[in-house]
N, C-alpha and C positions, 0 to 999 in steps of 0.2 A: 503493500500499499504506501502512496506517495506520502511523505513525511509532512505534517504540517507546521504550522508555526507554534499552535498551541500544544501539541503533542511533544515537539523539541523542547519548548520552554519548561515543561513539566519534568524533564529528564535529565536536566542542567543544574548546576548551582548558580546562585546567583553571582558569583565570581566570573561567570562567563561573560559579564559585560565588559571585560577588560579586553576583549579581544578586539576593540576597536583601534585602529592602527594610527589614526592622525590626531592633530590636536583638534579641541574642538573650534568652532567658529567663534571669532571674537569682533570687537568692532574697535578699529584703531583711528585715531585722529591724524597720526602719520606728521604732525607739524614740525617734528624735529628730526624727522627721518630722511635720509637720502632719497632722492627722486629715483622712482621704480624705471629701469632702463627696459623698454618694450622696442619690440620689432613688429612689422606687419608684411606678412607674405600674401600676396593678392591686392591689387589696388584697383580693383574692378569697382563698379557701384557700391558694394555691400564693405568693401575694404575701406572705400573713401568714408562711408557712415561711421566706420570704427574711428577712423583717423580724427574726424571732426568732434567725435565725441571724447578722446583721448586729449584732444588740442586744448580742451576747455578746463582742464585738468592741471592743478599746480603741483601734485605729487608725483608726476610721471613724466618721461621725456621719450620720445620715438626717436630712438637713433638711427635706425635702418628700415628700408622699405624693399620689398622686391616684385617684380613683374616682369612678363614677356611682351607687356602691350605698352609701348613708349607712349600712347596717346594717355593712357590712365595713368602712368607715371607723372607726365608733366601735369595732369590736373590734380594729382594728390600733392605735387610742389605747390602748386597755387593755394591749395588750403593752408600749408605751412606759412607761405609769405603773407597770406590774408589774416593769419591769426599772430603774426609778429614773432614766431618761433623759427629757430635754427633749421635750415633744410637738414634732411637727414640723409646718410649715406646710401647710395642707390645700387642694389645688384639685379642684374639684368643680362641678356645675350643669349640664354637658353633656357630650357625648362628646368634644369636643373642648378641655375644660378643661386637658389636658395640655399644650397648645401654649401656654398662658400660663404652666405650670410652666417648660419648657424654655428660654422666652425671658427669664423673669425671674430665675431661680436662676442662681447661678454654681456649676456642679457640675463634678466630677472624673469622676464616672460615673452612670450611669442604669441602672437595672433593670426591664425590661418583662414583666408578667405578667398579661397581659390575653388575650382570646379572639384565636384564630388569624389572623382577617383584620384585626386592628389591628395586627400586628407591624412590616409592612414599612412603613406611613406613620409610625407612632411611631418607627421606628430612622432614618428619612430624616429627619423633622423635628429629631430631637435632635440628630444629626450637623449639619445645618443651620444649628442654633443655637448650635453650637460646641462640643457635647460630644463629646469625643474617644474615649471608652471607652462603649461600649452593651453591655449583657448582656442577652439576651431568652430568654424561654421558648421552648420548641420548638412549632411548626416556623417556619421563617424567614419563609415567604409562601406565599400561594394558587397564584398562577399561576407559570409559568416567567419571564415577564417582572419579578413581583414580586423574584425572586431576582436576576435581572439588576441591576434597579435598586439594590438594596441593594449589592451588589458595586462597581458603578460609582461610587455615592455615597462609598463607604468609602475608595475607591481615591483619589478626587477630592480627599476631604479628610484623606487620611493618618491615618484614624481605625482605631480597633479595634472589630470587632464579633465578639461571644462568645456562641455559643449555649449556655444551661445545660443541657447533656447530662449529667445527673449519673451514668447508666448506665456511663458511660466509668471512673468512679472505684470501680463496684463492687470489692469486696475479692476476689472470684473473678477478675474479669475483668483485674484489675491483677496478679493474680497470674500469670495465664496469659501476659499481655502479658511478664512479665519471664521467663517460661518460653521464651516466643518468642525473646526476645531474646538469650537464653543458647543459643540452638540446640537445645533439647530435642525442639522438633517438627519440626526439620528444614526442608525449605523448604515454605512454605505452599501448599495445593492448593485446600481447599475449607472455606468457613464459612457457617453458617447462625446466623440470629438472628429475632427478631420481637417483635411486640406482641401477646401471647396473654392476654387480660384480659377477663373478663366484665364490661361495661360496663353492662349492661341497668340496673342500679339508680343508674347516674350519669347516664344519658342521658334518664330521666324523674323528674321530681319526683312525690312522692306515689304512685309506683309507675306512673303513667299519663298524666302531664302534660309533655309533651316541650318546651314554652315557658314563659316567663315570663307567665303568665297571672294573676298575681296571688294564685295558690294558695301556701299556706306549704310551706316546704321538708319533704322526706321525713323519716324516720326519722333518717337519717344527715348531714342537711341540706346534701347535695350542691348546689351552685351551678352545675355546668356545663351542666344541662339548659336553661338561659337559651339557650346559643348552640351547644352542640356538636352537639345532635341533629340540627339542620338540615343539618349537613355529611352525616350518615347518608342524610337524606332525598333529597338533591339529587347526592351524588358518589358514584362507584365507583372507587375504587383504594385504595392503600396511605396511609390519611390520618394515619399515625403512625409512620413508619419509624425514626425517630432514635435510640429506645432499643435498636433491634436492631442497626441498622448502625453506630451511632457506635462502640461499642468493637471491632468488627470492622475498621472503616476505619482505626482507630488500628493495630491489629496490622498491617494489610496497607500501611501508609504512604502510603495513598490522600492524594493531593494533594502528596507528598513522595517522589518516586521512582515513584511508582505512581498510576492513576486509574481510575475507572468509565468503560468504554468504550460500551455497551450495556446496555439493558434489556428485559425480557419479561415482562407480566405477566398473570394469569389470576384470574378472579373465578367464586365459586359462585354459585347463586342465593341469594336472600334471604328467608329464613323466620324468623329467631329474634326479632327485635324485633316483628314484628307477633303472633306466637305469644305473647310475653310479655305485649303489651298486652292480648289477649284473657284470657289467665289473671289478669291484675290488674284489669281493667276490665270484663270480660264482652264478649260478642259485639255488644252494641248500644252500646258506648261510641264517641263519635264519633272519638276518635284511631285505631280500629281501621281506618279507611277511609283512613289515610295509608298510601302506598307508598313503601317503603324502596328507594333505588336501591343503596346498599350492599351488595355480596355478603358474606354471613356469613364467608367465609374468602378473602382476597385472598392469592396467592403470586405473587413477583416473582422473577424470574432475574436477576442482574447479572454480566456478564463484565468482568474486570479487564483493563488494559494488559499486566500481567506474566503473564497466564494463569490467574490464580485464578477461582473462580466462589464466588457468594454466593447463598444462597437465603434470602428473606424472606417472613415470613407475617403477615399482620393478621388477627387473629381477635378480635372484642370483642361480637359479637352472641349468643354461645351460651354454655350454661353450662358452666363449666370452672374449674380452679383458675389462678392467676396464674403465668406463667412467660414467660421472654424465650427460651428455647428455643435456647441458645447451643451451637454445635458448632465446633470448631476443630481442623482436620486436617491433618496434613502427612505429609512424607515417612518421619517417625520415630515419629510418635504422635498421639492424638487424645484432646480433651476432649468431653464430652456432659454439659451440667448438668442434663438431665431425669432422668438415672439417677445423677447425682453421680459419673460414672466418669470415669477417667483411664486411659490405657494409653500407656506409653513404651517402645518397643521395645527389649530388652536390658536396661532398668532396673525395669520392673514386677514386682511381687512374684510375679505368676502369668504363665502362659503367655498367648498371645493368644485363648485361651477364656474368660477371666475378666477382670474389670475391677477396677482399683485404687480405692479408696475416694480420691476426688479431694480431700478434706479434707487427707489426710496430706500431699498434694504441695503444698496451698495453705500450709499450716504450714512447710512447708521453705522455699518460694519466697515468701512473703508480700513484698509489694512494700514497699521502703524508705519510700514515703510513708504506707503505714499503719502501719508501725514507728513512724514520727515522730509523726503526728498521731493515732493511735488514742483517744485520751482525748478529746480536742477533738471528734472526729469523732462518737463515739458520743452526744455531748450534742445533736448536731441529728437532723433527720428522715431518713427513708428509709434507715434503718441506717447513718445518717454519711455518706451519699455527698453530702447536701446540703452538708456543711461544704467540701468540696473544691472543686466549682464556685465558690461565693462566695469561698473562700479564694485560688483562682488568678485571680480577677477583681481583687480588692483588691489583690494582691501586683503583679499586672501594672501596674497604676496608679501603684502607689508606684514601682515600678522603671522606670516610663515604658518598658516593654517590650511585645512582641507577646504576645496572649494564647495560652495552650497550644492551644486551639480557636479558629480565627480564621473570619473572613467566607466563606473558601473550604471551608471544611469545614461551616459552618453552610448554603451555599447547596448543595453537593453532597448532602449527607444528606438536607436538605428536598425538593430538587428530585425526588426519587424518587416523592414524590406526584403532582405533575401529570404526569410523564413515565409512571407506572403507568396514570392515568386515560387517557392518550393511548392507550397500548398496548391496554387493555380495548377501547376505543371503536373502535379501528382493526381489532379482531377478533384480538386478542392478537400484533399485528406488534411485532417487535424494532424498539427506536427507538434512535437515537444518543445518548449522554450529553454534555452540552455541557461544554467545558473550562472553567470559570470562572476558572481560573487564568492563562490566556492563554499556555500553556506553562510557566510557571514550575515546574509540578509537577515537571519534570525534574531540576531541581538543587535545590529547596527541601530543607531537613534535617527530620527529625521530630524536635521538642524536646518531643512529649508525653510528662510523667512520665518524663523521663530523671533516674535516681537519684531523689533526692527533691525535684526542683525543683517547686515549688507540691505 
């Protein structure tokens, strides 16, 4: 029989809590500490957003940046000039220029904002060069073995790897987390989320060009078509699960008293991207002959060790407004962000036939983090949530502490992609979820956003 946390806790002594390997998260003012030295690998639009956030801080300095795109490097340098900060050293010339950076620079931390397939080798090479704190954009890797390699490398070198999943710091999800921890929802039962975002204009430059063929960028200047579209051509699964699952995993204490046990995925047929190409380029455009493996809607069900279920949806190829589709449901209440609805039994204004306006609850249970950092956060991107992931990373370095989202979280959330691909390929079979913590999930404590920590 699969071992459960409750069964395990009964069989061990209280002293097992000492298994925690890292220092507890603390809050550090950092006014007398030397500035944290940071490098940024990948200076595309996402990398530039992180550079802008870092340049607003007085406790760190960006000493080096790296990219293969000269235009993006120039745009990044402009950010330094506009901020009145010294220009960083630039590493460029070929896709492996980042190795010269990590081997040459004395760094306290590094931020990786490159295409997905580069995350694993860049993390491992950074740690191997002696960098103890690595922050990476989502996702952690491509294959399941990628995830295991990063976990093993991180453990071997006693490093910290934090995935910059900013959705975990959304004001609404943090307010709901606050409510969950105060018991308003009762015991957790079922949660939903996903990445539901019309990316057709992102996957194709000029509307019809999916690769870097020398064409100028489209009207909005997106660069992701250089690499992102090929994943839709060659893969079928939940390619971008972490925005949806990250906040839910925090609520459910995943890897800290709970874990993902198994997964089953389904994929719809693929029509959206090809119809978009025909609409933009005409039936005779050569790219209309491309066949996309990615189903337009991929649905994934996850079973958790403590009995909860999670439903995730990946929906990026069809016309639709943006939504992460959150639903948090317990024995005493439910929140659904699609209708901005909240219902807490015995406390809601109306009976169970009508929803409360969730915003009223969010104002009442606004998380201490947002109360503390509201002004600074709203000066950064994505409605302020970019501030929190960078802030947590820098403060962790300054305090020589574990990051609030660690390598086990990054691996568990990102591994949904290769596991969903396997499930779909096997005819929607349920597949087991690996335990990246090696059993430590049973005694680890959830320190994410405890009061105003980070």
